[in-house]
C-alpha positions in Angstrom: -75.3 -15.3 40.7 -72.3 -16.3 38.6 -69.7 -15.1 41.0 -71.2 -17.1 43.8 -71.3 -20.1 41.6 -67.7 -19.6 40.7 -66.5 -19.4 44.3 -69.0 -22.1 45.4 -70.3 -19.9 48.2 -73.2 -17.5 48.9 -71.9 -14.0 49.5 -74.1 -12.7 52.4 -71.9 -11.6 55.4 -69.0 -9.2 55.9 -66.6 -12.2 56.1 -67.9 -13.4 52.7 -67.0 -10.1 51.1 -63.5 -10.3 52.6 -63.2 -13.9 51.3 -64.4 -12.9 47.8 -62.0 -9.9 47.7 -59.1 -12.3 48.6 -60.1 -14.8 45.9 -60.2 -12.1 43.3 -56.8 -10.9 44.4 -55.4 -14.4 44.2 -56.7 -15.0 40.7 -56.3 -11.6 39.0 -53.8 -9.8 41.2 -56.2 -6.9 41.2 -57.6 -5.3 44.3 -61.4 -5.0 44.7 -62.3 -3.8 48.2 -64.8 -5.6 50.3 -66.7 -2.3 50.5 -67.0 -2.1 46.7 -68.3 -5.7 46.6 -70.8 -4.9 49.4 -72.2 -2.1 47.3 -72.5 -4.3 44.2 -74.4 -7.0 46.2 -76.7 -4.3 47.7 -75.4 -5.0 51.2 -74.7 -1.3 51.5 -75.9 1.6 49.4 -74.0 2.9 46.4 -74.3 0.3 43.6 -75.7 3.0 41.2 -72.2 4.5 41.0 -70.3 1.3 40.1 -67.4 1.9 37.8 -67.0 0.1 34.5 -63.5 -1.1 35.6 -65.0 -2.8 38.6 -67.5 -4.6 36.4 -64.8 -5.6 33.9 -62.7 -7.1 36.8 -65.6 -9.2 37.8 -66.2 -10.3 34.2 -62.5 -11.2 34.0 -62.8 -13.2 37.2 -65.4 -15.2 35.4 -63.2 -15.7 32.4 -64.5 -13.0 30.0 -62.5 -10.3 28.3 -64.6 -7.5 29.7 -68.1 -6.6 31.0 -69.5 -6.3 27.5 -68.4 -9.8 26.7 -70.0 -11.1 29.8 -73.3 -9.3 29.0 -73.2 -10.6 25.5 -72.8 -14.1 26.8 -76.0 -13.8 28.8 -78.1 -13.6 25.7 -77.0 -17.0 24.5 -77.0 -18.9 27.8 -79.3 -21.9 28.0 -78.6 -22.6 31.7 -80.9 -19.8 32.8 -83.9 -20.4 30.5 -85.9 -22.4 33.0 -85.4 -23.1 36.7 -87.4 -24.2 39.7 -88.2 -21.5 42.2 -86.3 -22.7 45.2 -83.9 -21.2 47.7 -83.7 -19.0 50.7 -86.7 -17.0 51.2 -90.4 -16.9 52.3 -93.3 -18.7 50.8 -96.9 -17.8 51.6 -97.3 -21.1 53.4 -94.8 -19.8 56.0 -97.0 -16.7 56.7 -100.1 -15.9 58.7 -102.4 -13.0 58.0 -100.9 -9.8 59.4 -97.2 -11.0 59.1 -94.8 -8.5 57.6 -92.1 -9.2 55.1 -89.1 -7.0 54.2 -87.4 -7.3 50.9 -84.4 -5.5 49.4 -82.9 -5.4 45.9 -80.4 -3.4 43.9 -79.4 -0.7 43.7 -81.0 0.5 47.0 -84.6 -0.6 47.0 -86.4 -1.7 50.2 -90.1 -2.5 50.8 -92.2 -3.9 53.7 -95.3 -5.8 52.9 -98.2 -7.1 55.1 -99.7 -10.4 54.3 -103.4 -10.1 53.9 -104.1 -13.8 53.3 -104.8 -15.8 50.1 -101.5 -14.7 48.5 -102.4 -11.0 48.8 -100.1 -8.3 50.2 -100.3 -4.6 51.1 -97.3 -2.3 50.7 -96.6 -0.7 54.1 -93.1 0.9 53.3 -91.3 1.7 50.1 -87.9 3.2 49.7 -86.5 4.1 46.2 -89.0 1.7 44.5 -91.7 2.1 41.9 -94.0 0.2 44.2 -95.9 2.7 46.5 -97.2 2.6 50.0 -100.9 1.5 49.8 -100.4 -0.6 46.6 -101.7 -4.2 46.8 -100.5 -7.3 44.9 -100.5 -11.1 44.8 -97.5 -13.3 44.9 -96.6 -16.8 46.2 -93.0 -16.3 47.4 -90.0 -14.0 47.9 -86.7 -15.7 47.2 -83.1 -14.3 47.6 -81.3 -14.2 44.3 -84.6 -14.5 42.3 -86.7 -11.7 40.8 -89.8 -10.7 42.7 -92.9 -11.3 40.5 -96.0 -9.4 41.6 -99.4 -10.1 40.0 -102.6 -8.0 40.2 -100.6 -5.0 41.3 -103.0 -2.2 42.0 -102.2 1.4 42.9 -104.2 2.7 45.9 -104.6 6.2 44.6 -105.3 5.3 41.0 -108.5 3.6 39.9 -107.3 0.6 37.7 -108.7 -2.4 36.2 -110.0 -5.1 38.5 -107.1 -7.4 37.4 -104.3 -4.9 38.1 -101.0 -5.3 36.3 -98.0 -7.7 36.6 -94.7 -6.3 37.8 -91.2 -7.6 38.3 -88.6 -6.2 40.7 -84.9 -7.2 40.8 -85.1 -8.7 37.3 -81.3 -8.8 36.8 -79.9 -9.8 40.2 -83.0 -10.9 42.1 -83.7 -10.0 45.7 -80.8 -9.3 48.0 -82.6 -10.1 51.2 -85.9 -11.4 52.4 -87.0 -11.5 56.1 -90.1 -11.8 58.2 -90.4 -8.9 60.6 
């Protein structure tokens, strides 16, 4: 995330949100509460009600005039065209059959998957997501800050093609958290 790159720090703990609020105050002399920042990062619920003024402040923190200017810059960036999949998270090599993985992403999505072996997963829990309990899919890894790419997604209650469909979750901000239960 650009803000984390700007402050050269991952924003994951309550102290990190306090730190970021302080850095924003020092640079812009504008107050963004740690609670507001927690909502934006998906640390707590409520990102779906983010005000434009908050987004503009974050864009200004990054050196842009406003949120729209920041969004426009994303279409011309070359630094995000290709990247290795690396970072904090879980790879299927770290799992054994029956292990459960919990993932969250914005604005308030949460799912729990059970590893079935051979890169195949079953959805056990789903909150506020388009993925349903009983769905199955294949994937190789779940990484914080990266989108979750699912292949061969099949809906339990709907007969579908043998191949299933491909699906991406967290396409803009990636996953907020990944943990083995």
